[in-house]
Backbone as a ProteinNet text record, in pm:
[ID]
protein_1_A
[PRIMARY]
XXXXXXXXXXXXXXXXXXXXXXXXXXXXXXXXXXXXXXXXXXXXXXXXXXXXXXXXXXXXXXXXXXXXXXXXXXXXXXXXXXXXXXXXXXXXXXXXXXXXXXXXXXXXXXXXXXXXXXXXXXXXXXXXXXXXXXXXXXXXXXXXXXXXXXXXXXXXXXXXXXXXXXXXXXXXXXXXXXXXXXXXXXXXXXXXXXXXXXXXXXXXXXXXXXXXXXXXXXXXXXXXXXXXXXXX
[TERTIARY]
84.2	0	87.5	76.4	151.7	82.3	159.8	100.7	26.5	89.4	27.7	75.3	-16.6	13.8	-34.8	48.7	15.2	-27.5	-146	-201.8	-212.8	-140.1	-128.7	-173.4	-266.6	-314.6	-203.9	-223.9	-124.7	-171.4	-278	-320.1	-373.5	-312.7	-345.8	-320	-249.1	-202.8	-50.7	14	159.8	200.3	110.5	138.5	33	75.7	-16.7	-87.3	-194	-264.6	-341.7	-387.5	-454.6	-359.9	-234.1	-134.2	-107.5	-104.9	-84.7	-198.5	-322.3	-436.6	-429	-388.3	-375.1	-268.7	-160.7	-55.2	-104.6	-183	-237.1	-330	-416.9	-508.1	-430.4	-329.7	-250.9	-178.8	-125.6	-54	-147.7	-265.4	-359.9	-402.8	-432.5	-474.2	-362.6	-240.9	-127.6	-97.2	-106.4	-68	-183.3	-306.4	-418.5	-537	-537.4	-645.2	-745.1	-819.8	-914.9	-1028.5	-1073.2	-1182.7	-1142	-1020.7	-968.9	-958.9	-907.6	-896.6	-1031.3	-1132.2	-1264.2	-1327.4	-1310.9	-1371.2	-1301.5	-1169.3	-1095.7	-1137.2	-1148.7	-1182.8	-1326.2	-1414.6	-1552	-1554.9	-1476.1	-1467	-1407.2	-1304.2	-1239.4	-1338.1	-1420.8	-1518.7	-1627	-1666.9	-1764.1	-1709.2	-1581.6	-1519.1	-1508.2	-1487	-1479.3	-1611.2	-1720.9	-1852.8	-1874.3	-1828.3	-1848.5	-1759.9	-1633.9	-1536.1	-1509.9	-1523.4	-1492.3	-1352.1	-1275.6	-1143	-1118.7	-1019.3	-990	-892.8	-939.3	-861	-809.2	-691.4	-637.2	-606.4	-547.9	-515.9	-641.6	-737	-863.5	-940.4	-937.2	-1004	-937.2	-805.2	-733.6	-771.3	-786.7	-826.1	-966.8	-1056.6	-1193	-1194.4	-1112.3	-1104.3	-1050.6	-955.8	-898.4	-1002.5	-1094.4	-1200.3	-1281.8	-1299.4	-1373.2	-1290.3	-1158.4	-1068.4	-960.9	-1000.9	-906.5	-793.9	-807.8	-705.1	-605.1	-624.2	-538.9	-414.8	-307.3	-184.9	-112.7	-142.1	-75.3	-111	-224.9	-268	-171.3	-92.9	-0.5	102.9	138.8	237.8	179.8	46.6	-15.8	6.3	6.7	30	169.7	266.7	402.7	408.8	335.2	332.3	279.6	176.3	115.2	208.4	262.8	342.3	481.1	529.4	662.7	658.1	541.6	526.9	622	685.4	779.7	707.2	647.4	566.6	646.5	774.3	855.1	857.4	837.6	835.7	708.4	611.5	483	460.9	563.9	551.4	533.8	444.2	431.4	558.2	597.2	714.6	699.5	803.6	804.3	744.1	688.6	620.8	711.7	829.2	920.4	971.9	993.4	1037.4	930.1	804.3	693.5	690.4	703.1	702.1	818	934.2	1050.4	1025.5	961.1	932.3	830.3	724.3	621.7	678.1	769	826.7	909.8	958.2	1031.4	937.5	809.3	710.5	637.9	627.3	554.7	543.8	491.1	472	392.2	439.3	376.2	342.6	215.5	163.3	95.9	124.7	50.3	-80.5	-191.8	-324.6	-401.8	-428.9	-486	-583.5	-658	-746.6	-684.7	-723.4	-674.8	-675.3	-629.3	-623.7	-497.7	-475.5	-365.2	-240	-240.9	-123.9	-75.1	-160.5	-118.4	-88.3	-172.4	-151.5	-21.2	6.3	136.1	253.8	240	346.5	371.7	263.6	274.3	347.6	311.3	370.7	517.7	550.5	689.2	776.2	731.1	813.3	824.1	730.8	737.9	838.8	881.7	971.6	899.7	766.3	689.5	696.8	697	706	836	945.3	1075.4	1078.5	1011.1	1013.1	947.4	855.6	788.6	825.9	937.2	985.3	877.9	808.3	706.4	585.2	560.5	438.6	325.3	260.3	160.6	35.9	-79.3	-207.8	-289.5	-336.6	-419.1	-550.3	-660	-792.5	-878.1	-995.5	-1094.3	-1166	-1208.9	-1268.7	-1205.3	-1105.1	-1029.3	-1113.7	-1211.9	-1294.6	-1381.3	-1396.2	-1470.3	-1378.4	-1249.1	-1150.4	-1079	-1138.9	-1071	-1045	-1131.6	-1107	-979.7	-959	-837.9	-715.2	-727.5	-616.9	-579.2	-679.5	-656	-593.1	-633	-574.8	-427.5	-395.3	-256.5	-167.6	-225.9	-149.1	-226.2	-234.3	-308.8	-241.2	-323	-268.8	-370.7	-319.7	-407.6	-467.5	-390.8	-438.2	-385.3	-465.8	-426.9	-427.9	-338	-341.6	-365	-475.7	-522	-515.9	-429.9	-407.7	-463.5	-558.4	-624.6	-680.1	-688.6	-739.2	-890	-957.2	-1100.6	-1180.6	-1258.2	-1339.5	-1434	-1487.2	-1579.8	-1511.1	-1389	-1314.9	-1282	-1236.9	-1201.2	-1321.9	-1437.1	-1557.9	-1597.4	-1583.7	-1618.2	-1525.4	-1396.7	-1300.3	-1325.7	-1356.8	-1386.2	-1509.8	-1608.7	-1730.7	-1701.2	-1611.7	-1580	-1491.7	-1390.7	-1290.6	-1304.2	-1384.7	-1407.5	-1280.2	-1264.9	-1149.3	-1021.5	-1028.1	-906.1	-829	-883.1	-816.2	-813.4	-703.3	-692.4	-696.9	-794.8	-807.9	-741.4	-664.3	-585.9	-617.8	-657.6	-692.1	-593.1	-506.3	-426.4	-513	-518.2	-604.7	-537.2	-527.5	-464.6	-558.3	-559.8	-635.3	-781.5	-849.3	-985.8	-1085.8	-1067.2	-1164.5	-1146.3	-1023.4	-997	-1021.7	-1015.2	-1036.8	-1179.7	-1264.9	-1406.1	-1479.4	-1514.7	-1575.5	-1702.4	-1781.6	-1904.8	-1875	-1774.4	-1738.1	-1686.5	-1608.9	-1551.8	-1660.9	-1758.8	-1863.2	-1975	-1974	-2079.4	-2053.9	-1934	-1898.7	-1843.2	-1836.7	-1782.1	-1640.5	-1610.3	-1479.3	-1369.5	-1256.8	-1143.8	-1083.6	-1006.5	-942.7	-835.9	-765.8	-657.6	-673.7	-658.9	-657.8	-524.8	-460.5	-332	-346.2	-263.1	-260.1	-197.4	-99.9	-27.8	33.6	67.7	121	250	330.7	456.3	440.4	319.8	296.8	303.4	293.4	307.4	446.9	541.9	677	682.3	583.6	579.5	493	435.7	350	431.3	397.3	459.6	360.9	412.2	330	219.2	249.8	147.8	26	48.5	-64	-148.7	-83.7	-157.9	-237.3	-195	-263.7	-367.3	-365.6	-457.7	-592.4	-668.5	-796	-902.7	-892.6	-989.8	-921.3	-967.3	-1067.3	-1014.9	-1103.8	-1057.6	-941.7	-850.2	-733.2	-774.9	-715.3	-739.3	-666.8	-710.8	-651	-504.5	-423.4	-281.4	-262.4	-206.4	-187.9	-43.4	-25.1	110.3	174.4	298.1	375	382.2	281.8	279.8	298.6
-119.3	0	123.9	205.5	329.7	440	533.2	649.6	735.5	761	843.7	795.3	796	763.7	878.8	918.3	1028.3	971	1010.1	964.8	1086.5	1082.8	1201.4	1168.3	1246.6	1233.5	1275.6	1245.4	1277.8	1392.5	1370.5	1467.3	1595.6	1706.9	1840.3	1856.5	1760.2	1772.1	1782.1	1685	1688.1	1721.9	1695.1	1705.1	1792.5	1885.7	1978.9	1906.9	1836.3	1756.7	1843.1	1959.8	2050.4	2090.3	2114.2	2149.8	2030.9	1911.9	1792.2	1776.3	1796.1	1786.4	1890.6	2010.8	2116.4	2079.4	2018.9	1976.4	1866.7	1774.7	1666.5	1723.6	1815.7	1877.8	1950.5	2025	2101.1	2008	1898.8	1803.2	1739.4	1698.4	1634.6	1732.1	1855.1	1954.3	1981.9	1992.8	2024.1	1909	1785.6	1670.2	1612.1	1623.2	1553	1643.1	1766.1	1857.9	1875.6	1984.8	2018.9	1917.9	1862.7	1766.2	1640.7	1595.8	1478.8	1509.3	1626.5	1666.3	1663.1	1722.7	1730.8	1593.8	1508.5	1375.5	1291	1297.3	1220.4	1264.5	1396.3	1444.9	1408.5	1404	1361.6	1216.1	1132.1	991.2	980.5	1060.9	1059.7	1095.3	1197.4	1237.9	1132.4	1067.1	957.3	845	813.1	708.5	751.1	880.1	928.9	906.1	933.2	909.3	760.2	679.8	534.8	469	511.9	443.1	513.7	646.2	721.4	778.7	754.6	813.1	831.9	912	939.3	835.3	759.4	652.6	701.5	763.9	826	723.5	612.3	510.1	437.3	417.7	355.2	441.9	574.1	666.3	662.4	650.3	641.8	515	405.8	280.4	290.5	353.8	370.4	461.9	564.2	652.6	574.8	487.1	409.2	316.9	264.6	180.1	257.7	387.4	472.1	508.6	497.7	535.2	427	306	192.5	207.6	296.3	311.2	423.2	492.4	607.1	558.5	536.4	484.6	589.3	717.9	822.2	815.1	751.1	743.9	662.7	576.2	492.3	577	691.4	776.7	850.1	859.7	927.8	850.6	719	639.7	666.2	683.8	713.9	849.2	946.7	1078.1	1067.2	987.6	974.5	905.9	791.6	714.7	774.1	853.1	912.3	1060.2	1108.7	1249	1280.2	1397.9	1434.7	1479.4	1385.7	1418.6	1490.7	1461.9	1526.1	1677.7	1725.3	1870.5	1936.7	1858.1	1912.7	1897.3	1859.3	1856.5	1998.3	2014.5	2144.3	2173.9	2300.2	2335.5	2284	2218	2168.9	2031.8	1970.9	1841.4	1734.7	1718.7	1615	1647.4	1774.5	1814.1	1785	1807.1	1777.6	1628.6	1545.1	1400.2	1358.9	1417.6	1385.8	1424.9	1540	1585.1	1493.2	1459.4	1372.9	1235.7	1184.6	1052.4	1050.2	1164.7	1171.7	1154.4	1186.3	1177.8	1044	976.4	851	797.4	674.7	617.9	712.6	731.7	824.7	749.2	753.6	671.5	759.6	735.5	801.1	726.1	796	735.6	807.1	735.2	800	707	763.9	687.4	682.2	581.3	577.2	437.6	429.6	300.9	226.2	108.4	23.1	39.3	131.1	151.7	296.2	390.8	529.8	589.6	562.4	622.6	573.5	442.8	400.4	457.7	469.7	526.5	671.7	745.7	886.1	898.9	815.8	823.1	783.3	685.6	641.6	746.2	795.8	887.6	1026.7	1060.3	1189.7	1188.8	1070	1058.1	1044	1044.6	1036.6	899.2	795.1	660	640.5	683.9	672.1	754.5	868.8	958.7	896.8	801.2	735.1	587.8	551.5	413.8	315.6	355.6	272.7	241.3	323.3	306.7	378	305.7	364.3	276.7	339.1	269.8	339.1	262.6	316.3	239.2	307.9	246.5	303.9	248.2	305.4	420.8	395.6	499.3	485.9	564.7	547.1	573.4	663	691.5	572.2	473.5	351.9	238.1	264.7	160.6	187.8	266.3	305.1	186.5	86.8	-32.6	-102.7	-108.5	-170.9	-87.6	44.1	133	112.7	107	91.6	-43.1	-148	-280.2	-284	-213.3	-211.1	-120	-10.1	87.9	127	37.4	68.7	181.9	271.2	386.2	438.5	503	569.2	695	756.4	879	885.3	947.4	966.7	1115.7	1152.9	1285.2	1262.7	1315.7	1288	1416.7	1420	1539.6	1518.1	1603.5	1583.5	1716.3	1730.8	1854.7	1855.4	1744.9	1735.4	1745.5	1851.8	1866.9	1749.1	1693.4	1579.6	1459.3	1431.2	1317.5	1341.4	1461.3	1492.4	1479.1	1524.9	1515.4	1370.2	1286.7	1145	1075.3	1107.9	1046.8	1093.3	1221.5	1273.5	1206.7	1184.2	1118.2	976.1	908.6	769.4	756.3	843.3	827.7	928.4	1029.5	1125.7	1189.6	1193	1259.3	1177.6	1063.8	985.2	1036.1	1136.2	1186.4	1338.8	1392.8	1535.5	1551.3	1623.5	1643.4	1774.4	1768.3	1884.2	1911.9	2035.1	2075.4	2179.1	2142	2243.8	2307.9	2441.2	2510.9	2517.1	2403.5	2389.8	2313.7	2348.6	2270.8	2309.1	2252.2	2291	2261.2	2156.7	2120.7	2205.9	2220.5	2296.2	2445.2	2492.4	2635.1	2665.6	2565.3	2583	2620.1	2746.3	2794.4	2717.3	2684.1	2610	2472	2404.9	2271.5	2275.7	2378.7	2389.3	2410.7	2496.2	2527.1	2423.4	2329.6	2227.7	2113.6	2105.5	1995.4	2049.7	1961.9	2001.7	2056.1	2160.6	2224.1	2129.5	2128.3	2046.4	2103	2022.2	2068.7	2173.2	2156.6	2247.8	2286.8	2416.4	2463.1	2531.6	2493.9	2549.3	2624.2	2723.2	2789	2698.9	2618.6	2529.5	2416.9	2308.3	2190.8	2224.4	2315	2351	2414.3	2464.5	2525.8	2423.4	2295.4	2192.9	2194.3	2249.8	2258.8	2350.7	2439.6	2533	2481.8	2362.6	2306.1	2215.2	2213.4	2116.7	2003.4	1891.9	1772.3	1795.3	1866.3	1890.5	1960.1	2053.1	2125.8	2034.1	1944.4	1853.1	1749.9	1721	1619.1	1677.7	1808.9	1872.6	1895.7	1789.3	1798.4	1866.1	1859.7	1925.1	2037.2	2161.2	2210.1	2211	2233.1	2231.8	2327.3	2283.1	2365.9	2488.2	2600	2718.6	2704.1	2775.5	2767.3	2807.4	2734.5	2766.2	2850.2	2965.6	3054.1	3052.2	3064.2	3068.5	3203.5	3210.1	3333.9	3418.2	3411.9	3495.9	3416.7
0	0	0	-103.4	-112.2	-33.2	16.9	82.5	-18.7	-133.3	-236.8	-372.6	-469.7	-609	-695.2	-790	-881.4	-1015.3	-1060	-1187	-1278.8	-1390	-1474.4	-1616.4	-1667.4	-1804.6	-1902.2	-2030	-2132.5	-2221.8	-2298.8	-2400.3	-2338	-2375.6	-2325.7	-2176	-2118.2	-1980.3	-1978.1	-2040.9	-2056.5	-2199.7	-2291.8	-2434.9	-2500.8	-2584.8	-2651.6	-2766.4	-2733.1	-2832.5	-2931.2	-2889.2	-2982.9	-3095.7	-3061.4	-3162.4	-3255.4	-3200.3	-3282.2	-3382.2	-3336.7	-3426	-3536.7	-3502.9	-3603.8	-3706.5	-3661.3	-3753.5	-3847	-3794.4	-3877	-3983.6	-3943.6	-4039.2	-4148.7	-4109.1	-4207.3	-4303.3	-4252	-4336.7	-4438.3	-4394	-4485.8	-4594.7	-4555.8	-4655.2	-4755.1	-4706.1	-4793.2	-4890.1	-4841.8	-4922.9	-5004.4	-4952.3	-5015.2	-5049.5	-4998.7	-5030.6	-4917.6	-4924.3	-4818.8	-4807.9	-4922.1	-4919.1	-4841.9	-4865.5	-4793.5	-4644.8	-4613.1	-4472.2	-4403.5	-4466.4	-4404.7	-4389.2	-4490.9	-4482.5	-4377.1	-4374	-4272.7	-4133	-4111.9	-3978.7	-3940.7	-4038.3	-4010.4	-3964.8	-4031	-3991	-3851	-3824.8	-3694	-3583.8	-3607.1	-3506.5	-3488.4	-3598.3	-3587.2	-3500.6	-3519.7	-3438.8	-3292.4	-3270.5	-3133.8	-3060.4	-3129.2	-3070.3	-3047	-3140.2	-3132.9	-3027.1	-3018.3	-2934.5	-2801.6	-2800.4	-2680.2	-2680.1	-2784.2	-2800.6	-2949.9	-2984.9	-3125.6	-3180.5	-3276.9	-3337	-3472.1	-3471.1	-3591.8	-3700.2	-3662.5	-3762.1	-3808.4	-3718.3	-3757.5	-3855.4	-3834.1	-3926.3	-4063.2	-4064.8	-4192.2	-4267	-4192.8	-4255.8	-4314.8	-4241.3	-4293.3	-4416	-4412.7	-4529.8	-4649.1	-4625.8	-4735.2	-4798.4	-4718.7	-4773.2	-4875.6	-4851.6	-4945.2	-5068.4	-5057.4	-5167.9	-5184.4	-5224.5	-5227.4	-5329.7	-5428.1	-5531.1	-5500.1	-5390.1	-5357.7	-5282.6	-5354.4	-5295.2	-5210	-5232.2	-5155	-5006.5	-4974.8	-4836.2	-4750.4	-4814.9	-4738.3	-4664.7	-4721.6	-4656.8	-4536.2	-4530.8	-4418	-4288.1	-4295.3	-4174.6	-4120.6	-4210.9	-4166.5	-4096.8	-4150.4	-4086.2	-3944.3	-3924.2	-3792.6	-3692.6	-3729.8	-3632.9	-3612.4	-3709.8	-3697.1	-3657.2	-3617.8	-3578.8	-3462.2	-3462	-3353.7	-3226.9	-3157	-3039.9	-2931.9	-2920.6	-2816.8	-2832.5	-2955.7	-2979.5	-2928.4	-2888.1	-2844.3	-2693.5	-2620.5	-2474.6	-2421.3	-2325.1	-2260.1	-2179.2	-2170.3	-2089.2	-1945.7	-1898.7	-1761.1	-1741	-1845.6	-1829.1	-1770.4	-1827.3	-1779.7	-1639.8	-1610.6	-1476.9	-1372.8	-1410	-1318.6	-1286.1	-1387.8	-1363.5	-1274	-1297.1	-1213.9	-1068.1	-1046.9	-911	-843.7	-915	-856.8	-820.2	-901.2	-875.3	-747.4	-705.5	-579	-460.4	-482.3	-374.9	-371.7	-485.5	-488.9	-629.8	-645.1	-778.6	-867.2	-988.8	-1082.4	-1209.7	-1247.8	-1356.2	-1460.3	-1586.9	-1693.3	-1712.4	-1699.9	-1708.7	-1819.2	-1927.9	-2045.6	-2115.9	-2210.5	-2298.5	-2437.4	-2516.4	-2653.4	-2712.5	-2837.6	-2907.3	-2864.6	-2922.6	-2879	-2964	-3062.2	-3146.6	-3137.9	-3176.7	-3185.6	-3048.5	-2949.6	-2818	-2753.2	-2752	-2698.2	-2775.4	-2907.4	-2989.1	-2951	-2931.1	-2890.6	-2757.3	-2662.8	-2529.6	-2533.4	-2615.3	-2626.3	-2695.3	-2811	-2889.9	-2825.8	-2741.5	-2673.4	-2559	-2517.6	-2403.9	-2271.1	-2273.6	-2149.4	-2085.3	-2166.5	-2111.1	-2034.8	-2094.5	-2027.3	-1898.9	-1900.2	-1784.5	-1661.4	-1681.8	-1569	-1560.5	-1625.9	-1622.1	-1669.8	-1776	-1843.1	-1755.6	-1655	-1574.5	-1647.9	-1738.7	-1828.2	-1830.7	-1814	-1826.2	-1934.2	-2031.9	-2140.6	-2143.6	-2120.5	-2119.3	-2231.8	-2247.8	-2338	-2267.2	-2143.9	-2059.6	-1921.9	-1894	-1769.6	-1645.2	-1656.8	-1539.9	-1499.9	-1592.3	-1562.2	-1520.6	-1517.2	-1486.4	-1355	-1266.5	-1143.2	-1051.4	-1053.5	-972.4	-1017.8	-1147.6	-1200.4	-1166.2	-1177.5	-1141.1	-994.9	-909.8	-766.1	-733.3	-806.4	-783.8	-824.6	-931.3	-979.5	-894.7	-846.8	-770.3	-644.5	-546.9	-424.3	-347.8	-293.6	-221.4	-121.8	-18.2	76.5	15.2	-77	-140.9	-283.7	-369.8	-509	-543.1	-631	-692	-840.6	-891	-1026.4	-1107.9	-1208.6	-1288.7	-1428.3	-1470	-1598.7	-1648.5	-1781.9	-1840.3	-1859.9	-1832.3	-1859	-1728.7	-1711	-1590.2	-1567.8	-1676.2	-1663.2	-1599	-1642.6	-1588.2	-1440.9	-1410.1	-1271.3	-1178.7	-1225	-1143.2	-1120.3	-1223	-1209.6	-1110.9	-1117.5	-1026.1	-883	-866.5	-733.2	-674.1	-756.7	-709	-665.1	-735.8	-704.4	-581.4	-569.9	-464.1	-350.9	-367.7	-260.5	-209	-75.6	-15.5	-23.8	-88.8	-111.4	-232.8	-301.1	-421.1	-420.4	-466.9	-495.3	-646.3	-697	-840.9	-881.2	-988.7	-1033.5	-1179.9	-1209.2	-1345.7	-1398.6	-1492.8	-1562.4	-1670.7	-1673.9	-1768.2	-1905.6	-1969.1	-2100.4	-2193.1	-2319	-2416.7	-2423.5	-2520.8	-2553.7	-2443.3	-2367.1	-2263.7	-2138.1	-2093.8	-1971.5	-1989.7	-2114.6	-2142.2	-2183.7	-2182.7	-2214.3	-2085	-2071.9	-1947.8	-1913.1	-2013.3	-1987.5	-1933.6	-1990.7	-1944.3	-1800.9	-1769.4	-1635.5	-1531.6	-1562.2	-1464.5	-1461.3	-1554.9	-1560.2	-1463.3	-1408.3	-1319.7	-1188.3	-1089.3	-960	-976.9	-903.4	-915.9	-869.5	-938.9	-894.3	-766.1	-695.9	-573.2	-600.8	-713.8	-749.3	-895.2	-923.7	-1061.4	-1087.8	-1198.9	-1237.6	-1368.5	-1389.2	-1519.7	-1623.8	-1580.8	-1672.8	-1592.3	-1660.4	-1591.7	-1517.5	-1572.2	-1508.8	-1372.1	-1341.2	-1211.1	-1097.7	-1130.7	-1026.7	-965.6	-1035.6	-980.8	-859.5	-846.2	-733.6	-619.1	-633.9	-529.3	-438.3	-310	-219.9	-194.2	-148	-130.5	-28.8	77	178.4	122.4	32.4	-26.7	-113.4	-185.2	-272.3	-193.6	-71.6	7.6	102.4	121.7	216.2	150.2	135.9	64.9	149.9	281	369.6	445.5	434.8	340.8	199.2	98.8	-40	-61.8	-147	-176.2	-256.6	-225.3	-307.3	-439.7	-537.1	-669.9	-662.9	-735.3	-745.8	-870.9	-855.9	-968.3	-1013.7	-1143.3	-1197.7	-1173.6	-1211.4	-1190.7	-1316.5	-1397.8	-1515.9	-1636.8
[MASK]
++++++++++++++++++++++++++++++++++++++++++++++++++++++++++++++++++++++++++++++++++++++++++++++++++++++++++++++++++++++++++++++++++++++++++++++++++++++++++++++++++++++++++++++++++++++++++++++++++++++++++++++++++++++++++++++++++++++++

């Protein structure tokens, strides 16, 4: 039984996934045209509704079924799997993981497919940063029993950019978890999404602000922690 375990999301928490999506859109438009870009993204969004996560390679495969003679699509898979993910890490991400690991087991907890998401985590350097302590689920908020069995702890610190996920985890674990929201990415910066769910215990301007937090503050769930503000 660990005293504390840190569970940290990947997309838009440690890694600028919005920027990655913009790069993918730009590449498709430049290489294949706007119509291809729009159709691929429509398929991607349909899969997101169907699966609960964005399956970039699955969407490419479905697009290929619609265009079986288009040999240029084969190079798109190379662009996806060879993307320079390390260039899209938020400032301070690796330092934050190093700091958290000094306090307790630190695990990357994310949603995604079984090919692209692990590739992203590996090529970004995030897997190495946590000594391959990585959990990838379809819906991580529904897999908390499995997370707890793998990493039992008296207390958890859960860092994620999605207010919905943080609220679900707080409801499940109550005062056994400190929820942390870095205000990065499309979900965390959506004022309606933020106010639609229970407020997280800690709000940060950016993931790097965790470097200014001490462990006692992260564990002092009662009373609720005041928002942590960045230094500009």
